[in-house]
C-alpha positions as CSV (number, residue, x, y, z in Angstrom):
1,X,-23.6,-37.0,-84.7
2,X,-25.3,-40.1,-83.5
3,X,-27.3,-41.4,-80.5
4,X,-24.3,-43.4,-79.2
5,X,-21.7,-40.7,-79.8
6,X,-24.1,-38.0,-78.7
7,X,-24.4,-39.5,-75.2
8,X,-20.6,-39.8,-74.9
9,X,-20.0,-36.4,-76.3
10,X,-22.5,-34.9,-73.9
11,X,-20.4,-35.9,-71.0
12,X,-17.3,-34.5,-72.6
13,X,-18.2,-31.1,-74.0
14,X,-22.0,-31.0,-74.3
15,X,-22.0,-32.7,-77.7
16,X,-21.7,-29.4,-79.5
17,X,-21.0,-31.4,-82.7
18,X,-24.0,-33.7,-82.4
19,X,-27.0,-32.6,-84.5
20,X,-29.4,-33.8,-81.7
21,X,-27.9,-31.4,-79.2
22,X,-27.7,-28.7,-81.9
23,X,-31.5,-28.8,-82.4
24,X,-32.2,-28.8,-78.6
25,X,-30.0,-25.8,-78.1
26,X,-31.3,-24.1,-81.2
27,X,-29.5,-22.2,-83.9
28,X,-28.0,-19.7,-81.5
29,X,-24.4,-20.2,-82.5
30,X,-23.6,-21.6,-86.0
31,X,-19.9,-22.1,-86.7
32,X,-17.2,-24.7,-87.0
33,X,-18.2,-26.1,-83.6
34,X,-21.9,-26.0,-84.3
35,X,-22.5,-26.8,-87.9
36,X,-26.1,-26.6,-89.1
37,X,-28.0,-29.9,-89.3
38,X,-27.9,-31.2,-92.8
């Protein structure tokens, strides 16, 4: 993810792929859509 892409992705589908959003939501669901922050 990235800050620029994160903002755009947020509007689309909550930026599930963005690491930033992943951290905010937490490690609740880890899978293809929500890969762990490397």
